[in-house]
C-alpha positions as CSV (number, residue, x, y, z in Angstrom):
1,X,-18.6,-7.5,-15.0
2,X,-15.8,-6.3,-16.6
3,X,-13.3,-4.1,-19.5
4,X,-10.8,-6.7,-19.3
5,X,-10.2,-8.4,-22.5
6,X,-8.4,-11.0,-21.2
7,X,-11.3,-12.4,-18.9
8,X,-11.8,-14.9,-20.9
9,X,-8.0,-16.8,-20.9
10,X,-8.5,-17.6,-17.1
11,X,-9.8,-20.9,-16.2
12,X,-12.8,-20.1,-13.6
13,X,-14.1,-22.4,-11.1
14,X,-17.7,-23.9,-11.7
15,X,-20.8,-21.5,-11.5
16,X,-18.8,-18.5,-12.4
17,X,-18.9,-16.4,-15.5
18,X,-18.0,-13.3,-17.5
19,X,-20.3,-9.9,-18.7
20,X,-17.7,-8.4,-20.4
21,X,-18.5,-4.4,-20.7
22,X,-17.3,-2.5,-24.1
23,X,-14.3,-1.8,-23.4
24,X,-13.0,2.2,-22.0
25,X,-8.8,3.4,-22.5
26,X,-8.0,5.9,-20.1
27,X,-6.1,8.4,-21.4
28,X,-6.1,11.8,-19.1
29,X,-6.1,11.7,-15.3
30,X,-9.9,12.0,-15.3
31,X,-10.2,11.4,-19.4
32,X,-11.4,8.6,-21.2
33,X,-12.4,7.4,-24.8
34,X,-14.1,4.7,-25.9
35,X,-11.2,1.7,-26.8
36,X,-12.6,0.1,-29.7
37,X,-16.5,1.1,-30.6
38,X,-16.3,3.9,-33.3
39,X,-18.9,5.8,-30.7
40,X,-18.5,9.0,-28.5
41,X,-18.1,8.3,-24.9
42,X,-20.3,9.1,-23.7
43,X,-22.7,6.4,-25.7
44,X,-20.3,3.8,-24.3
45,X,-20.6,4.8,-20.3
46,X,-24.4,4.5,-21.1
47,X,-23.6,2.0,-22.5
48,X,-21.5,-0.1,-19.7
49,X,-24.0,1.9,-16.8
50,X,-27.3,0.1,-18.5
51,X,-25.5,-3.0,-18.4
52,X,-24.2,-3.0,-14.5
53,X,-28.1,-2.0,-13.5
54,X,-29.6,-4.6,-15.6
55,X,-27.6,-7.0,-14.8
56,X,-27.8,-5.8,-10.5
57,X,-31.7,-6.5,-11.2
58,X,-31.6,-9.5,-13.2
59,X,-29.3,-11.1,-11.1
60,X,-30.4,-9.8,-7.8
61,X,-26.8,-10.8,-6.2
62,X,-26.1,-11.5,-2.8
63,X,-23.3,-9.2,-2.7
64,X,-21.7,-7.3,-5.2
65,X,-17.7,-6.3,-5.4
66,X,-16.4,-3.2,-7.2
67,X,-12.8,-2.7,-8.0
68,X,-11.1,-0.3,-6.8
69,X,-13.6,2.2,-8.9
70,X,-16.1,3.8,-6.4
71,X,-18.0,5.2,-9.0
72,X,-17.0,3.3,-11.3
73,X,-15.8,5.0,-14.6
74,X,-17.6,8.2,-15.1
75,X,-19.5,7.8,-12.5
76,X,-21.3,4.2,-14.1
77,X,-22.2,3.0,-10.6
78,X,-23.9,5.7,-9.2
79,X,-27.4,4.1,-10.4
80,X,-26.5,0.9,-9.9
81,X,-25.8,1.5,-6.4
82,X,-29.3,3.5,-5.3
83,X,-31.1,0.7,-7.5
84,X,-29.2,-2.2,-5.3
85,X,-29.8,0.3,-1.8
86,X,-33.7,0.9,-2.2
87,X,-34.8,-2.2,-3.6
88,X,-32.3,-4.7,-2.3
89,X,-31.2,-3.5,0.9
90,X,-29.9,-7.7,1.5
91,X,-27.2,-6.9,-1.1
92,X,-24.2,-7.0,0.3
93,X,-21.7,-3.8,-1.2
94,X,-17.9,-4.3,-0.6
95,X,-15.1,-2.4,-2.4
96,X,-11.6,-3.4,-2.7
97,X,-8.7,-1.0,-2.7
98,X,-4.9,-1.6,-3.2
99,X,-3.2,1.0,0.3
100,X,-1.8,2.6,-2.0
101,X,-3.9,5.3,-4.9
102,X,-2.1,8.0,-5.1
103,X,-0.9,11.3,-3.5
104,X,-3.2,11.8,-0.5
105,X,-2.9,15.7,-2.2
106,X,-4.5,14.4,-5.2
107,X,-6.9,11.8,-3.8
108,X,-8.8,14.2,-0.9
109,X,-9.2,16.8,-3.0
110,X,-11.3,15.1,-6.0
111,X,-12.3,12.5,-3.9
112,X,-14.4,15.4,-1.7
113,X,-15.3,17.2,-5.9
114,X,-16.8,14.1,-6.7
115,X,-18.4,12.9,-3.4
116,X,-17.0,10.1,-2.5
117,X,-16.4,10.2,1.2
118,X,-20.0,10.4,1.1
119,X,-21.3,7.4,-1.4
120,X,-18.6,5.4,0.3
121,X,-20.4,6.3,3.8
122,X,-23.6,5.4,1.8
123,X,-23.9,2.4,-0.4
124,X,-20.7,-0.1,0.4
125,X,-21.1,-2.1,3.5
126,X,-17.5,-3.2,3.6
127,X,-14.5,-1.9,2.3
128,X,-11.4,-4.3,1.8
129,X,-7.3,-2.8,1.5
130,X,-4.7,-4.9,-0.4
131,X,-2.1,-4.3,2.6
132,X,-0.9,-3.5,5.9
133,X,-2.5,-1.1,7.5
134,X,1.3,-0.7,10.2
135,X,2.5,0.2,6.9
136,X,0.9,2.0,4.6
137,X,-2.9,3.0,6.2
138,X,-4.8,4.9,3.6
139,X,-7.7,5.4,6.1
140,X,-5.2,8.6,7.5
141,X,-3.6,9.7,4.2
142,X,-6.6,9.5,2.9
143,X,-8.7,11.1,5.0
144,X,-11.2,8.6,6.0
145,X,-14.1,10.3,7.8
146,X,-14.3,7.6,11.1
147,X,-17.8,5.8,9.8
148,X,-15.7,4.5,6.6
149,X,-12.8,3.8,8.7
150,X,-14.7,1.9,10.9
151,X,-16.0,-0.3,7.7
152,X,-12.1,-0.7,6.4
153,X,-10.8,-4.0,6.7
154,X,-6.9,-4.9,5.8
155,X,-6.9,-8.2,3.9
156,X,-2.5,-8.8,3.8
157,X,-1.5,-8.7,0.4
158,X,-1.6,-11.8,-2.1
159,X,1.0,-13.1,-3.4
160,X,2.2,-16.1,-5.4
161,X,5.0,-18.8,-4.5
162,X,7.8,-19.3,-6.8
163,X,10.1,-21.5,-7.7
164,X,13.3,-20.9,-5.8
165,X,14.8,-20.2,-9.8
166,X,13.1,-17.3,-9.8
167,X,12.9,-15.3,-7.0
168,X,16.5,-16.1,-7.0
169,X,16.4,-14.1,-11.2
170,X,13.9,-11.6,-9.7
171,X,16.3,-10.7,-6.8
172,X,19.4,-11.0,-8.8
173,X,18.0,-8.5,-10.9
174,X,17.0,-5.8,-8.5
175,X,20.0,-6.2,-6.5
176,X,17.9,-7.7,-3.3
177,X,18.7,-9.5,0.0
178,X,17.3,-13.1,-0.6
179,X,16.2,-12.9,3.1
180,X,11.9,-12.7,3.5
181,X,10.4,-9.7,3.4
182,X,10.7,-8.3,6.9
183,X,9.0,-5.6,9.3
184,X,11.6,-4.1,11.9
185,X,10.3,-1.5,15.1
186,X,12.4,-0.8,17.5
187,X,12.9,-2.8,20.9
188,X,10.0,-5.1,19.3
189,X,11.4,-8.1,17.8
190,X,10.8,-8.5,13.4
191,X,7.5,-10.0,12.5
192,X,7.0,-10.7,9.1
193,X,4.8,-8.5,6.4
194,X,1.3,-10.2,6.6
195,X,-0.1,-11.3,2.9
196,X,-3.2,-12.9,2.0
197,X,-3.5,-15.4,4.8
198,X,-5.0,-12.1,7.2
199,X,-7.2,-12.2,4.7
200,X,-9.7,-9.1,5.8
201,X,-9.2,-9.0,9.4
202,X,-9.1,-5.4,11.1
203,X,-6.0,-5.0,13.4
204,X,-6.1,-6.8,16.0
205,X,-8.1,-9.8,14.5
206,X,-7.6,-13.5,13.9
207,X,-7.6,-14.6,10.7
208,X,-10.6,-16.0,10.0
209,X,-10.4,-20.4,9.5
210,X,-10.1,-21.6,5.5
211,X,-8.1,-18.3,4.9
212,X,-5.2,-19.5,4.3
213,X,-3.1,-18.4,1.4
214,X,-5.5,-18.7,-2.2
215,X,-3.2,-18.6,-4.7
216,X,-4.7,-16.6,-8.3
217,X,-6.3,-18.6,-11.0
218,X,-3.5,-19.9,-14.0
219,X,-4.3,-18.1,-17.8
220,X,-5.1,-21.2,-20.4
221,X,-2.7,-19.1,-22.1
222,X,-0.8,-15.8,-21.3
223,X,-1.6,-12.8,-23.4
224,X,1.1,-10.5,-24.7
225,X,-0.5,-7.5,-22.8
226,X,-2.9,-7.8,-20.0
227,X,-5.0,-4.9,-19.5
228,X,-6.2,-4.1,-15.7
229,X,-9.4,-3.5,-16.1
230,X,-11.0,0.3,-16.1
231,X,-13.8,-1.0,-13.3
232,X,-14.6,-4.5,-12.3
233,X,-17.7,-5.7,-10.7
234,X,-18.4,-8.9,-9.2
235,X,-21.8,-10.1,-7.9
236,X,-22.3,-13.4,-6.2
237,X,-24.9,-15.1,-5.5
């Protein structure tokens, strides 16, 4: 389930399909409007909320993966999360997050006001962070409660291979040294910053078998301006 305009431009494996949600557009820190439909945001939000819940009920997924917005747009996921916890307790619910969300002084008060920390503890089984804890630790900077920090896993950074010519052109444009990104600590040898090869391993854990780096799906055609979905929800069965 996604609000992404270009969802169908990407090749998908067999057995995978999309449900397109009515699109919304963010117009302020906590404000949205309908992107296409000529109706109020409240009506669009109700449409999205009802669609998400109906699909979760009928599809009965083994896992629900929520992208980046724990409550969904304006809380649209709350009724679905409550339903799954009460009536589908075997469904695993996972949240994926970027490591850097915003300034801590912006995120922490907002999440407390919206009850996000309680939601993470009550409704989510795991939190997968695209990042490296030793480089940037959102569990500390965003003040995750101990129970939430304990269920957080760091997946490394997701990268794609590029040709030497493309990498050289980017390095020249950004005036970068032509050396792989490395992390130096005083008194310790250099270590490469981990990528998705360390998929969702906690610090100190070995990478899971078969978790080698994966390429992102290749688009059938490149849209000029692909919008990031406001909240993508993946139901896996």
